[in-house]
PyMOL Python script that loads the backbone (N, CA, C, O; Angstrom):
from pymol import cmd

cmd.read_pdbstr("""\
ATOM      1  N   UNK A   1      36.829 -88.610  11.030  1.00  0.00           N
ATOM      2  CA  UNK A   1      37.126 -87.200  11.281  1.00  0.00           C
ATOM      3  C   UNK A   1      38.577 -87.098  11.690  1.00  0.00           C
ATOM      4  O   UNK A   1      39.084 -87.902  12.472  1.00  0.00           O
ATOM      5  N   UNK A   2      39.249 -86.069  11.131  1.00  0.00           N
ATOM      6  CA  UNK A   2      40.635 -85.868  11.490  1.00  0.00           C
ATOM      7  C   UNK A   2      40.796 -85.079  12.787  1.00  0.00           C
ATOM      8  O   UNK A   2      40.133 -84.063  12.997  1.00  0.00           O
ATOM      9  N   UNK A   3      41.672 -85.554  13.638  1.00  0.00           N
ATOM     10  CA  UNK A   3      41.938 -84.868  14.873  1.00  0.00           C
ATOM     11  C   UNK A   3      43.224 -84.016  14.765  1.00  0.00           C
ATOM     12  O   UNK A   3      44.234 -84.490  14.244  1.00  0.00           O
ATOM     13  N   UNK A   4      43.189 -82.803  15.242  1.00  0.00           N
ATOM     14  CA  UNK A   4      44.433 -81.939  15.211  1.00  0.00           C
ATOM     15  C   UNK A   4      44.640 -81.417  16.609  1.00  0.00           C
ATOM     16  O   UNK A   4      43.806 -80.689  17.147  1.00  0.00           O
ATOM     17  N   UNK A   5      45.740 -81.788  17.185  1.00  0.00           N
ATOM     18  CA  UNK A   5      46.123 -81.405  18.547  1.00  0.00           C
ATOM     19  C   UNK A   5      47.342 -80.554  18.535  1.00  0.00           C
ATOM     20  O   UNK A   5      48.331 -80.878  17.876  1.00  0.00           O
ATOM     21  N   UNK A   6      47.290 -79.461  19.258  1.00  0.00           N
ATOM     22  CA  UNK A   6      48.477 -78.573  19.345  1.00  0.00           C
ATOM     23  C   UNK A   6      49.345 -79.107  20.537  1.00  0.00           C
ATOM     24  O   UNK A   6      48.886 -79.157  21.678  1.00  0.00           O
ATOM     25  N   UNK A   7      50.574 -79.489  20.235  1.00  0.00           N
ATOM     26  CA  UNK A   7      51.473 -79.970  21.233  1.00  0.00           C
ATOM     27  C   UNK A   7      52.419 -78.792  21.555  1.00  0.00           C
ATOM     28  O   UNK A   7      53.419 -78.576  20.870  1.00  0.00           O
ATOM     29  N   UNK A   8      52.073 -78.036  22.620  1.00  0.00           N
ATOM     30  CA  UNK A   8      52.819 -76.829  22.951  1.00  0.00           C
ATOM     31  C   UNK A   8      54.261 -77.086  23.329  1.00  0.00           C
ATOM     32  O   UNK A   8      55.133 -76.266  23.041  1.00  0.00           O
ATOM     33  N   UNK A   9      54.531 -78.230  23.981  1.00  0.00           N
ATOM     34  CA  UNK A   9      55.909 -78.529  24.397  1.00  0.00           C
ATOM     35  C   UNK A   9      56.822 -78.683  23.218  1.00  0.00           C
ATOM     36  O   UNK A   9      57.957 -78.207  23.246  1.00  0.00           O
ATOM     37  N   UNK A  10      56.331 -79.370  22.131  1.00  0.00           N
ATOM     38  CA  UNK A  10      57.190 -79.592  20.966  1.00  0.00           C
ATOM     39  C   UNK A  10      56.943 -78.633  19.818  1.00  0.00           C
ATOM     40  O   UNK A  10      57.610 -78.700  18.786  1.00  0.00           O
ATOM     41  N   UNK A  11      55.933 -77.696  20.010  1.00  0.00           N
ATOM     42  CA  UNK A  11      55.602 -76.654  19.068  1.00  0.00           C
ATOM     43  C   UNK A  11      55.235 -77.269  17.687  1.00  0.00           C
ATOM     44  O   UNK A  11      55.790 -76.884  16.658  1.00  0.00           O
ATOM     45  N   UNK A  12      54.272 -78.247  17.699  1.00  0.00           N
ATOM     46  CA  UNK A  12      53.807 -78.880  16.466  1.00  0.00           C
ATOM     47  C   UNK A  12      52.329 -79.135  16.630  1.00  0.00           C
ATOM     48  O   UNK A  12      51.804 -79.185  17.742  1.00  0.00           O
ATOM     49  N   UNK A  13      51.645 -79.300  15.457  1.00  0.00           N
ATOM     50  CA  UNK A  13      50.312 -79.789  15.447  1.00  0.00           C
ATOM     51  C   UNK A  13      50.385 -81.246  15.054  1.00  0.00           C
ATOM     52  O   UNK A  13      50.953 -81.598  14.020  1.00  0.00           O
ATOM     53  N   UNK A  14      49.801 -82.095  15.892  1.00  0.00           N
ATOM     54  CA  UNK A  14      49.763 -83.530  15.658  1.00  0.00           C
ATOM     55  C   UNK A  14      48.462 -83.839  14.885  1.00  0.00           C
ATOM     56  O   UNK A  14      47.377 -83.506  15.363  1.00  0.00           O
ATOM     57  N   UNK A  15      48.551 -84.437  13.762  1.00  0.00           N
ATOM     58  CA  UNK A  15      47.421 -84.712  12.891  1.00  0.00           C
ATOM     59  C   UNK A  15      47.132 -86.224  13.002  1.00  0.00           C
ATOM     60  O   UNK A  15      48.025 -87.048  12.801  1.00  0.00           O
ATOM     61  N   UNK A  16      45.889 -86.570  13.321  1.00  0.00           N
ATOM     62  CA  UNK A  16      45.494 -87.966  13.348  1.00  0.00           C
ATOM     63  C   UNK A  16      44.327 -88.160  12.371  1.00  0.00           C
ATOM     64  O   UNK A  16      43.172 -87.997  12.763  1.00  0.00           O
ATOM     65  N   UNK A  17      44.603 -88.500  11.125  1.00  0.00           N
ATOM     66  CA  UNK A  17      43.460 -88.721  10.181  1.00  0.00           C
ATOM     67  C   UNK A  17      42.666 -89.937  10.496  1.00  0.00           C
ATOM     68  O   UNK A  17      43.151 -90.909  11.074  1.00  0.00           O
ATOM     69  N   UNK A  18      41.433 -89.854  10.101  1.00  0.00           N
ATOM     70  CA  UNK A  18      40.520 -91.055  10.295  1.00  0.00           C
ATOM     71  C   UNK A  18      41.128 -92.249   9.612  1.00  0.00           C
ATOM     72  O   UNK A  18      41.174 -93.346  10.169  1.00  0.00           O
ATOM     73  N   UNK A  19      41.612 -92.023   8.357  1.00  0.00           N
ATOM     74  CA  UNK A  19      42.304 -93.077   7.631  1.00  0.00           C
ATOM     75  C   UNK A  19      43.701 -92.489   7.247  1.00  0.00           C
ATOM     76  O   UNK A  19      43.805 -91.470   6.563  1.00  0.00           O
ATOM     77  N   UNK A  20      44.725 -93.162   7.709  1.00  0.00           N
ATOM     78  CA  UNK A  20      46.091 -92.734   7.427  1.00  0.00           C
ATOM     79  C   UNK A  20      46.408 -92.910   5.967  1.00  0.00           C
ATOM     80  O   UNK A  20      46.144 -93.969   5.398  1.00  0.00           O
ATOM     81  N   UNK A  21      46.991 -91.854   5.325  1.00  0.00           N
ATOM     82  CA  UNK A  21      47.296 -92.028   3.910  1.00  0.00           C
ATOM     83  C   UNK A  21      48.458 -93.027   3.702  1.00  0.00           C
ATOM     84  O   UNK A  21      49.318 -93.188   4.568  1.00  0.00           O
ATOM     85  N   UNK A  22      48.456 -93.668   2.566  1.00  0.00           N
ATOM     86  CA  UNK A  22      49.578 -94.513   2.173  1.00  0.00           C
ATOM     87  C   UNK A  22      50.706 -93.610   1.711  1.00  0.00           C
ATOM     88  O   UNK A  22      50.480 -92.481   1.276  1.00  0.00           O
ATOM     89  N   UNK A  23      51.933 -94.126   1.813  1.00  0.00           N
ATOM     90  CA  UNK A  23      53.075 -93.271   1.452  1.00  0.00           C
ATOM     91  C   UNK A  23      52.961 -92.744   0.010  1.00  0.00           C
ATOM     92  O   UNK A  23      53.269 -91.580  -0.247  1.00  0.00           O
ATOM     93  N   UNK A  24      52.531 -93.580  -0.911  1.00  0.00           N
ATOM     94  CA  UNK A  24      52.426 -93.149  -2.321  1.00  0.00           C
ATOM     95  C   UNK A  24      51.265 -92.189  -2.555  1.00  0.00           C
ATOM     96  O   UNK A  24      51.232 -91.555  -3.610  1.00  0.00           O
ATOM     97  N   UNK A  25      50.327 -92.046  -1.650  1.00  0.00           N
ATOM     98  CA  UNK A  25      49.226 -91.150  -1.752  1.00  0.00           C
ATOM     99  C   UNK A  25      49.363 -89.849  -0.962  1.00  0.00           C
ATOM    100  O   UNK A  25      48.478 -88.994  -1.008  1.00  0.00           O
ATOM    101  N   UNK A  26      50.475 -89.701  -0.237  1.00  0.00           N
ATOM    102  CA  UNK A  26      50.588 -88.568   0.685  1.00  0.00           C
ATOM    103  C   UNK A  26      50.564 -87.212  -0.025  1.00  0.00           C
ATOM    104  O   UNK A  26      49.953 -86.278   0.495  1.00  0.00           O
ATOM    105  N   UNK A  27      51.174 -87.072  -1.135  1.00  0.00           N
ATOM    106  CA  UNK A  27      51.221 -85.788  -1.821  1.00  0.00           C
ATOM    107  C   UNK A  27      49.766 -85.329  -2.187  1.00  0.00           C
ATOM    108  O   UNK A  27      49.415 -84.161  -2.017  1.00  0.00           O
ATOM    109  N   UNK A  28      48.972 -86.246  -2.674  1.00  0.00           N
ATOM    110  CA  UNK A  28      47.552 -85.885  -2.985  1.00  0.00           C
ATOM    111  C   UNK A  28      46.815 -85.613  -1.665  1.00  0.00           C
ATOM    112  O   UNK A  28      46.104 -84.613  -1.568  1.00  0.00           O
ATOM    113  N   UNK A  29      46.963 -86.457  -0.668  1.00  0.00           N
ATOM    114  CA  UNK A  29      46.322 -86.250   0.624  1.00  0.00           C
ATOM    115  C   UNK A  29      46.645 -84.870   1.170  1.00  0.00           C
ATOM    116  O   UNK A  29      45.747 -84.137   1.584  1.00  0.00           O
ATOM    117  N   UNK A  30      47.938 -84.509   1.172  1.00  0.00           N
ATOM    118  CA  UNK A  30      48.434 -83.213   1.648  1.00  0.00           C
ATOM    119  C   UNK A  30      47.791 -82.074   0.896  1.00  0.00           C
ATOM    120  O   UNK A  30      47.369 -81.090   1.503  1.00  0.00           O
ATOM    121  N   UNK A  31      47.708 -82.188  -0.407  1.00  0.00           N
ATOM    122  CA  UNK A  31      47.106 -81.074  -1.180  1.00  0.00           C
ATOM    123  C   UNK A  31      45.648 -80.901  -0.872  1.00  0.00           C
ATOM    124  O   UNK A  31      45.167 -79.768  -0.904  1.00  0.00           O
ATOM    125  N   UNK A  32      44.915 -81.942  -0.576  1.00  0.00           N
ATOM    126  CA  UNK A  32      43.515 -81.891  -0.140  1.00  0.00           C
ATOM    127  C   UNK A  32      43.430 -81.331   1.265  1.00  0.00           C
ATOM    128  O   UNK A  32      42.632 -80.433   1.528  1.00  0.00           O
ATOM    129  N   UNK A  33      44.225 -81.840   2.148  1.00  0.00           N
ATOM    130  CA  UNK A  33      44.228 -81.429   3.546  1.00  0.00           C
ATOM    131  C   UNK A  33      44.541 -79.966   3.709  1.00  0.00           C
ATOM    132  O   UNK A  33      43.965 -79.306   4.573  1.00  0.00           O
ATOM    133  N   UNK A  34      45.443 -79.438   2.898  1.00  0.00           N
ATOM    134  CA  UNK A  34      45.930 -78.063   3.023  1.00  0.00           C
ATOM    135  C   UNK A  34      45.142 -77.077   2.073  1.00  0.00           C
ATOM    136  O   UNK A  34      45.509 -75.911   1.934  1.00  0.00           O
ATOM    137  N   UNK A  35      44.099 -77.576   1.462  1.00  0.00           N
ATOM    138  CA  UNK A  35      43.320 -76.741   0.561  1.00  0.00           C
ATOM    139  C   UNK A  35      42.551 -75.677   1.320  1.00  0.00           C
ATOM    140  O   UNK A  35      41.513 -75.961   1.919  1.00  0.00           O
ATOM    141  N   UNK A  36      43.054 -74.455   1.297  1.00  0.00           N
ATOM    142  CA  UNK A  36      42.415 -73.297   1.950  1.00  0.00           C
ATOM    143  C   UNK A  36      42.983 -72.040   1.248  1.00  0.00           C
ATOM    144  O   UNK A  36      44.124 -72.016   0.784  1.00  0.00           O
ATOM    145  N   UNK A  37      42.134 -71.011   1.196  1.00  0.00           N
ATOM    146  CA  UNK A  37      42.561 -69.759   0.554  1.00  0.00           C
ATOM    147  C   UNK A  37      43.748 -69.084   1.240  1.00  0.00           C
ATOM    148  O   UNK A  37      44.493 -68.349   0.592  1.00  0.00           O
ATOM    149  N   UNK A  38      43.933 -69.317   2.521  1.00  0.00           N
ATOM    150  CA  UNK A  38      45.011 -68.670   3.275  1.00  0.00           C
ATOM    151  C   UNK A  38      46.305 -69.477   3.280  1.00  0.00           C
ATOM    152  O   UNK A  38      47.296 -69.066   3.883  1.00  0.00           O
ATOM    153  N   UNK A  39      46.291 -70.642   2.598  1.00  0.00           N
ATOM    154  CA  UNK A  39      47.445 -71.487   2.581  1.00  0.00           C
ATOM    155  C   UNK A  39      47.927 -71.590   1.156  1.00  0.00           C
ATOM    156  O   UNK A  39      47.152 -71.789   0.220  1.00  0.00           O
ATOM    157  N   UNK A  40      49.276 -71.444   1.015  1.00  0.00           N
ATOM    158  CA  UNK A  40      49.934 -71.530  -0.306  1.00  0.00           C
ATOM    159  C   UNK A  40      50.841 -72.780  -0.276  1.00  0.00           C
ATOM    160  O   UNK A  40      51.861 -72.793   0.413  1.00  0.00           O
ATOM    161  N   UNK A  41      50.477 -73.773  -0.992  1.00  0.00           N
ATOM    162  CA  UNK A  41      51.294 -75.061  -1.069  1.00  0.00           C
ATOM    163  C   UNK A  41      52.545 -74.782  -1.865  1.00  0.00           C
ATOM    164  O   UNK A  41      52.480 -74.161  -2.926  1.00  0.00           O
ATOM    165  N   UNK A  42      53.674 -75.228  -1.376  1.00  0.00           N
ATOM    166  CA  UNK A  42      54.936 -75.021  -2.009  1.00  0.00           C
ATOM    167  C   UNK A  42      55.440 -76.398  -2.487  1.00  0.00           C
ATOM    168  O   UNK A  42      54.665 -77.195  -3.013  1.00  0.00           O
ATOM    169  N   UNK A  43      56.717 -76.663  -2.303  1.00  0.00           N
ATOM    170  CA  UNK A  43      57.315 -77.891  -2.864  1.00  0.00           C
ATOM    171  C   UNK A  43      57.031 -79.112  -2.019  1.00  0.00           C
ATOM    172  O   UNK A  43      56.724 -79.014  -0.831  1.00  0.00           O
ATOM    173  N   UNK A  44      57.141 -80.260  -2.653  1.00  0.00           N
ATOM    174  CA  UNK A  44      57.004 -81.573  -1.991  1.00  0.00           C
ATOM    175  C   UNK A  44      58.285 -82.315  -2.082  1.00  0.00           C
ATOM    176  O   UNK A  44      58.943 -82.305  -3.122  1.00  0.00           O
ATOM    177  N   UNK A  45      58.659 -82.965  -1.008  1.00  0.00           N
ATOM    178  CA  UNK A  45      59.830 -83.814  -0.943  1.00  0.00           C
ATOM    179  C   UNK A  45      59.493 -85.202  -0.506  1.00  0.00           C
ATOM    180  O   UNK A  45      58.770 -85.365   0.476  1.00  0.00           O
ATOM    181  N   UNK A  46      59.972 -86.209  -1.175  1.00  0.00           N
ATOM    182  CA  UNK A  46      59.637 -87.599  -0.848  1.00  0.00           C
ATOM    183  C   UNK A  46      60.865 -88.369  -0.594  1.00  0.00           C
ATOM    184  O   UNK A  46      61.763 -88.400  -1.435  1.00  0.00           O
ATOM    185  N   UNK A  47      60.944 -89.000   0.544  1.00  0.00           N
ATOM    186  CA  UNK A  47      62.053 -89.915   0.916  1.00  0.00           C
ATOM    187  C   UNK A  47      61.563 -91.324   0.986  1.00  0.00           C
ATOM    188  O   UNK A  47      60.414 -91.611   0.651  1.00  0.00           O
ATOM    189  N   UNK A  48      62.457 -92.242   1.436  1.00  0.00           N
ATOM    190  CA  UNK A  48      62.079 -93.640   1.570  1.00  0.00           C
ATOM    191  C   UNK A  48      61.036 -93.859   2.608  1.00  0.00           C
ATOM    192  O   UNK A  48      60.110 -94.647   2.415  1.00  0.00           O
ATOM    193  N   UNK A  49      61.172 -93.162   3.724  1.00  0.00           N
ATOM    194  CA  UNK A  49      60.249 -93.350   4.887  1.00  0.00           C
ATOM    195  C   UNK A  49      59.475 -92.060   5.280  1.00  0.00           C
ATOM    196  O   UNK A  49      58.456 -92.093   5.970  1.00  0.00           O
ATOM    197  N   UNK A  50      60.025 -90.938   4.799  1.00  0.00           N
ATOM    198  CA  UNK A  50      59.461 -89.648   5.286  1.00  0.00           C
ATOM    199  C   UNK A  50      59.175 -88.727   4.093  1.00  0.00           C
ATOM    200  O   UNK A  50      59.971 -88.619   3.160  1.00  0.00           O
ATOM    201  N   UNK A  51      58.002 -88.062   4.155  1.00  0.00           N
ATOM    202  CA  UNK A  51      57.648 -87.111   3.107  1.00  0.00           C
ATOM    203  C   UNK A  51      57.382 -85.790   3.755  1.00  0.00           C
ATOM    204  O   UNK A  51      57.107 -85.712   4.952  1.00  0.00           O
ATOM    205  N   UNK A  52      57.465 -84.752   2.965  1.00  0.00           N
ATOM    206  CA  UNK A  52      57.358 -83.363   3.460  1.00  0.00           C
ATOM    207  C   UNK A  52      56.695 -82.515   2.425  1.00  0.00           C
ATOM    208  O   UNK A  52      57.130 -82.460   1.275  1.00  0.00           O
ATOM    209  N   UNK A  53      55.617 -81.837   2.839  1.00  0.00           N
ATOM    210  CA  UNK A  53      54.930 -80.906   2.031  1.00  0.00           C
ATOM    211  C   UNK A  53      55.157 -79.516   2.633  1.00  0.00           C
ATOM    212  O   UNK A  53      54.640 -79.243   3.716  1.00  0.00           O
ATOM    213  N   UNK A  54      55.893 -78.647   1.987  1.00  0.00           N
ATOM    214  CA  UNK A  54      56.149 -77.284   2.492  1.00  0.00           C
ATOM    215  C   UNK A  54      54.959 -76.436   2.085  1.00  0.00           C
ATOM    216  O   UNK A  54      54.394 -76.638   1.011  1.00  0.00           O
ATOM    217  N   UNK A  55      54.573 -75.491   2.926  1.00  0.00           N
ATOM    218  CA  UNK A  55      53.509 -74.540   2.600  1.00  0.00           C
ATOM    219  C   UNK A  55      53.718 -73.257   3.360  1.00  0.00           C
ATOM    220  O   UNK A  55      54.528 -73.184   4.284  1.00  0.00           O
ATOM    221  N   UNK A  56      52.953 -72.217   2.947  1.00  0.00           N
ATOM    222  CA  UNK A  56      53.048 -70.877   3.602  1.00  0.00           C
ATOM    223  C   UNK A  56      51.634 -70.567   4.133  1.00  0.00           C
ATOM    224  O   UNK A  56      50.612 -70.862   3.514  1.00  0.00           O
ATOM    225  N   UNK A  57      51.658 -69.944   5.342  1.00  0.00           N
ATOM    226  CA  UNK A  57      50.438 -69.418   5.926  1.00  0.00           C
ATOM    227  C   UNK A  57      50.784 -68.133   6.669  1.00  0.00           C
ATOM    228  O   UNK A  57      51.646 -68.111   7.547  1.00  0.00           O
ATOM    229  N   UNK A  58      50.087 -67.066   6.293  1.00  0.00           N
ATOM    230  CA  UNK A  58      50.320 -65.706   6.796  1.00  0.00           C
ATOM    231  C   UNK A  58      51.859 -65.323   6.721  1.00  0.00           C
ATOM    232  O   UNK A  58      52.507 -64.876   7.666  1.00  0.00           O
ATOM    233  N   UNK A  59      52.336 -65.570   5.446  1.00  0.00           N
ATOM    234  CA  UNK A  59      53.719 -65.236   5.079  1.00  0.00           C
ATOM    235  C   UNK A  59      54.795 -65.990   5.861  1.00  0.00           C
ATOM    236  O   UNK A  59      55.968 -65.621   5.796  1.00  0.00           O
ATOM    237  N   UNK A  60      54.433 -67.001   6.571  1.00  0.00           N
ATOM    238  CA  UNK A  60      55.447 -67.853   7.295  1.00  0.00           C
ATOM    239  C   UNK A  60      55.454 -69.204   6.675  1.00  0.00           C
ATOM    240  O   UNK A  60      54.471 -69.615   6.058  1.00  0.00           O
ATOM    241  N   UNK A  61      56.588 -69.936   6.830  1.00  0.00           N
ATOM    242  CA  UNK A  61      56.811 -71.268   6.247  1.00  0.00           C
ATOM    243  C   UNK A  61      56.528 -72.348   7.249  1.00  0.00           C
ATOM    244  O   UNK A  61      56.884 -72.257   8.424  1.00  0.00           O
ATOM    245  N   UNK A  62      55.858 -73.402   6.738  1.00  0.00           N
ATOM    246  CA  UNK A  62      55.506 -74.535   7.570  1.00  0.00           C
ATOM    247  C   UNK A  62      55.782 -75.829   6.798  1.00  0.00           C
ATOM    248  O   UNK A  62      55.938 -75.820   5.577  1.00  0.00           O
ATOM    249  N   UNK A  63      55.838 -76.952   7.549  1.00  0.00           N
ATOM    250  CA  UNK A  63      56.102 -78.258   6.938  1.00  0.00           C
ATOM    251  C   UNK A  63      55.016 -79.189   7.427  1.00  0.00           C
ATOM    252  O   UNK A  63      54.778 -79.299   8.629  1.00  0.00           O
ATOM    253  N   UNK A  64      54.334 -79.881   6.468  1.00  0.00           N
ATOM    254  CA  UNK A  64      53.447 -80.986   6.820  1.00  0.00           C
ATOM    255  C   UNK A  64      54.281 -82.234   6.607  1.00  0.00           C
ATOM    256  O   UNK A  64      54.684 -82.545   5.487  1.00  0.00           O
ATOM    257  N   UNK A  65      54.536 -82.951   7.708  1.00  0.00           N
ATOM    258  CA  UNK A  65      55.469 -84.055   7.736  1.00  0.00           C
ATOM    259  C   UNK A  65      54.631 -85.385   7.792  1.00  0.00           C
ATOM    260  O   UNK A  65      53.576 -85.452   8.422  1.00  0.00           O
ATOM    261  N   UNK A  66      55.141 -86.381   7.131  1.00  0.00           N
ATOM    262  CA  UNK A  66      54.542 -87.747   7.131  1.00  0.00           C
ATOM    263  C   UNK A  66      55.685 -88.756   7.274  1.00  0.00           C
ATOM    264  O   UNK A  66      56.652 -88.733   6.512  1.00  0.00           O
ATOM    265  N   UNK A  67      55.558 -89.611   8.232  1.00  0.00           N
ATOM    266  CA  UNK A  67      56.512 -90.704   8.434  1.00  0.00           C
ATOM    267  C   UNK A  67      55.710 -92.005   8.325  1.00  0.00           C
ATOM    268  O   UNK A  67      54.824 -92.280   9.135  1.00  0.00           O
ATOM    269  N   UNK A  68      56.043 -92.785   7.315  1.00  0.00           N
ATOM    270  CA  UNK A  68      55.272 -93.982   7.014  1.00  0.00           C
ATOM    271  C   UNK A  68      55.356 -95.056   8.056  1.00  0.00           C
ATOM    272  O   UNK A  68      54.328 -95.615   8.438  1.00  0.00           O
ATOM    273  N   UNK A  69      56.509 -95.361   8.521  1.00  0.00           N
ATOM    274  CA  UNK A  69      56.724 -96.525   9.457  1.00  0.00           C
ATOM    275  C   UNK A  69      56.036 -96.334  10.747  1.00  0.00           C
ATOM    276  O   UNK A  69      55.463 -97.267  11.310  1.00  0.00           O
ATOM    277  N   UNK A  70      56.087 -95.053  11.255  1.00  0.00           N
ATOM    278  CA  UNK A  70      55.467 -94.757  12.537  1.00  0.00           C
ATOM    279  C   UNK A  70      53.982 -94.315  12.384  1.00  0.00           C
ATOM    280  O   UNK A  70      53.270 -94.135  13.372  1.00  0.00           O
ATOM    281  N   UNK A  71      53.556 -94.153  11.144  1.00  0.00           N
ATOM    282  CA  UNK A  71      52.197 -93.679  10.844  1.00  0.00           C
ATOM    283  C   UNK A  71      51.939 -92.381  11.541  1.00  0.00           C
ATOM    284  O   UNK A  71      50.937 -92.239  12.241  1.00  0.00           O
ATOM    285  N   UNK A  72      52.852 -91.397  11.359  1.00  0.00           N
ATOM    286  CA  UNK A  72      52.783 -90.108  12.047  1.00  0.00           C
ATOM    287  C   UNK A  72      52.613 -88.943  11.026  1.00  0.00           C
ATOM    288  O   UNK A  72      53.293 -88.908  10.001  1.00  0.00           O
ATOM    289  N   UNK A  73      51.765 -88.067  11.307  1.00  0.00           N
ATOM    290  CA  UNK A  73      51.564 -86.843  10.498  1.00  0.00           C
ATOM    291  C   UNK A  73      51.614 -85.674  11.476  1.00  0.00           C
ATOM    292  O   UNK A  73      50.961 -85.717  12.519  1.00  0.00           O
ATOM    293  N   UNK A  74      52.375 -84.635  11.159  1.00  0.00           N
ATOM    294  CA  UNK A  74      52.413 -83.464  11.995  1.00  0.00           C
ATOM    295  C   UNK A  74      52.869 -82.248  11.205  1.00  0.00           C
ATOM    296  O   UNK A  74      53.510 -82.338  10.158  1.00  0.00           O
ATOM    297  N   UNK A  75      52.498 -81.104  11.772  1.00  0.00           N
ATOM    298  CA  UNK A  75      52.900 -79.800  11.151  1.00  0.00           C
ATOM    299  C   UNK A  75      53.861 -79.120  12.084  1.00  0.00           C
ATOM    300  O   UNK A  75      53.617 -79.019  13.287  1.00  0.00           O
ATOM    301  N   UNK A  76      54.955 -78.653  11.525  1.00  0.00           N
ATOM    302  CA  UNK A  76      55.965 -77.890  12.252  1.00  0.00           C
ATOM    303  C   UNK A  76      56.169 -76.516  11.539  1.00  0.00           C
ATOM    304  O   UNK A  76      56.086 -76.422  10.314  1.00  0.00           O
ATOM    305  N   UNK A  77      56.427 -75.506  12.314  1.00  0.00           N
ATOM    306  CA  UNK A  77      56.710 -74.228  11.733  1.00  0.00           C
ATOM    307  C   UNK A  77      58.209 -74.030  11.589  1.00  0.00           C
ATOM    308  O   UNK A  77      59.004 -74.570  12.358  1.00  0.00           O
ATOM    309  N   UNK A  78      58.587 -73.222  10.557  1.00  0.00           N
ATOM    310  CA  UNK A  78      60.005 -72.915  10.397  1.00  0.00           C
ATOM    311  C   UNK A  78      60.302 -71.567  11.057  1.00  0.00           C
ATOM    312  O   UNK A  78      60.186 -70.514  10.432  1.00  0.00           O
ATOM    313  N   UNK A  79      60.676 -71.624  12.303  1.00  0.00           N
ATOM    314  CA  UNK A  79      61.057 -70.399  12.979  1.00  0.00           C
ATOM    315  C   UNK A  79      60.000 -69.972  14.031  1.00  0.00           C
ATOM    316  O   UNK A  79      58.864 -70.444  14.055  1.00  0.00           O
ATOM    317  N   UNK A  80      60.463 -69.045  14.893  1.00  0.00           N
ATOM    318  CA  UNK A  80      59.622 -68.635  16.032  1.00  0.00           C
ATOM    319  C   UNK A  80      58.350 -67.938  15.617  1.00  0.00           C
ATOM    320  O   UNK A  80      57.315 -68.156  16.247  1.00  0.00           O
ATOM    321  N   UNK A  81      58.372 -67.094  14.569  1.00  0.00           N
ATOM    322  CA  UNK A  81      57.111 -66.470  14.124  1.00  0.00           C
ATOM    323  C   UNK A  81      56.092 -67.487  13.607  1.00  0.00           C
ATOM    324  O   UNK A  81      54.895 -67.384  13.876  1.00  0.00           O
ATOM    325  N   UNK A  82      56.595 -68.469  12.862  1.00  0.00           N
ATOM    326  CA  UNK A  82      55.704 -69.504  12.383  1.00  0.00           C
ATOM    327  C   UNK A  82      55.065 -70.340  13.548  1.00  0.00           C
ATOM    328  O   UNK A  82      53.879 -70.672  13.539  1.00  0.00           O
ATOM    329  N   UNK A  83      55.940 -70.652  14.543  1.00  0.00           N
ATOM    330  CA  UNK A  83      55.431 -71.423  15.704  1.00  0.00           C
ATOM    331  C   UNK A  83      54.321 -70.660  16.439  1.00  0.00           C
ATOM    332  O   UNK A  83      53.386 -71.263  16.966  1.00  0.00           O
ATOM    333  N   UNK A  84      54.440 -69.311  16.468  1.00  0.00           N
ATOM    334  CA  UNK A  84      53.411 -68.525  17.142  1.00  0.00           C
ATOM    335  C   UNK A  84      52.084 -68.583  16.384  1.00  0.00           C
ATOM    336  O   UNK A  84      51.033 -68.293  16.955  1.00  0.00           O
ATOM    337  N   UNK A  85      52.124 -68.949  15.125  1.00  0.00           N
ATOM    338  CA  UNK A  85      50.827 -69.044  14.298  1.00  0.00           C
ATOM    339  C   UNK A  85      50.213 -70.383  14.258  1.00  0.00           C
ATOM    340  O   UNK A  85      49.195 -70.570  13.593  1.00  0.00           O
ATOM    341  N   UNK A  86      50.804 -71.370  14.966  1.00  0.00           N
ATOM    342  CA  UNK A  86      50.245 -72.728  14.923  1.00  0.00           C
ATOM    343  C   UNK A  86      48.802 -72.804  15.431  1.00  0.00           C
ATOM    344  O   UNK A  86      48.014 -73.598  14.917  1.00  0.00           O
ATOM    345  N   UNK A  87      48.444 -71.992  16.432  1.00  0.00           N
ATOM    346  CA  UNK A  87      47.036 -72.009  16.927  1.00  0.00           C
ATOM    347  C   UNK A  87      46.116 -71.456  15.837  1.00  0.00           C
ATOM    348  O   UNK A  87      45.056 -72.034  15.595  1.00  0.00           O
ATOM    349  N   UNK A  88      46.486 -70.354  15.170  1.00  0.00           N
ATOM    350  CA  UNK A  88      45.659 -69.834  14.104  1.00  0.00           C
ATOM    351  C   UNK A  88      45.535 -70.809  12.924  1.00  0.00           C
ATOM    352  O   UNK A  88      44.470 -70.950  12.323  1.00  0.00           O
ATOM    353  N   UNK A  89      46.619 -71.458  12.620  1.00  0.00           N
ATOM    354  CA  UNK A  89      46.602 -72.479  11.523  1.00  0.00           C
ATOM    355  C   UNK A  89      45.645 -73.606  11.860  1.00  0.00           C
ATOM    356  O   UNK A  89      44.852 -74.028  11.018  1.00  0.00           O
ATOM    357  N   UNK A  90      45.718 -74.096  13.101  1.00  0.00           N
ATOM    358  CA  UNK A  90      44.845 -75.137  13.536  1.00  0.00           C
ATOM    359  C   UNK A  90      43.386 -74.804  13.365  1.00  0.00           C
ATOM    360  O   UNK A  90      42.572 -75.660  13.017  1.00  0.00           O
ATOM    361  N   UNK A  91      43.043 -73.476  13.628  1.00  0.00           N
ATOM    362  CA  UNK A  91      41.666 -73.048  13.545  1.00  0.00           C
ATOM    363  C   UNK A  91      41.168 -73.107  12.117  1.00  0.00           C
ATOM    364  O   UNK A  91      39.982 -73.377  11.928  1.00  0.00           O
ATOM    365  N   UNK A  92      41.993 -72.870  11.075  1.00  0.00           N
ATOM    366  CA  UNK A  92      41.481 -72.868   9.799  1.00  0.00           C
ATOM    367  C   UNK A  92      41.492 -74.255   9.105  1.00  0.00           C
ATOM    368  O   UNK A  92      40.731 -74.480   8.164  1.00  0.00           O
ATOM    369  N   UNK A  93      42.321 -75.143   9.555  1.00  0.00           N
ATOM    370  CA  UNK A  93      42.327 -76.510   8.992  1.00  0.00           C
ATOM    371  C   UNK A  93      41.496 -77.509   9.691  1.00  0.00           C
ATOM    372  O   UNK A  93      41.238 -78.584   9.150  1.00  0.00           O
ATOM    373  N   UNK A  94      41.049 -77.194  10.913  1.00  0.00           N
ATOM    374  CA  UNK A  94      40.305 -78.124  11.797  1.00  0.00           C
ATOM    375  C   UNK A  94      38.879 -78.260  11.239  1.00  0.00           C
ATOM    376  O   UNK A  94      38.061 -78.985  11.805  1.00  0.00           O
TER     377      UNK A  94
END
""", "prot")
cmd.dss("prot")
cmd.show_as("cartoon", "prot")
cmd.util.cbc("prot")
cmd.orient("prot")
């Protein structure tokens, strides 16, 4: 089961999947993880160690981040309005 914790201090959702995706599978994993009628998946960026899936929720922009070497997955909002919606976002993806 995937754990989703709201880190209020850093204004992010920390995602701890039961099985961490491999870096080459992250785009597919992200599309499945974010599959919801209220979420619109946008562009995907892939780097050597870090990948980013942009998406929209309630007209605000968010990033689903993946860092391979630290095995970290988290969601950050782009701006104050997005950060205020992190609790609502957590409710629909949990």
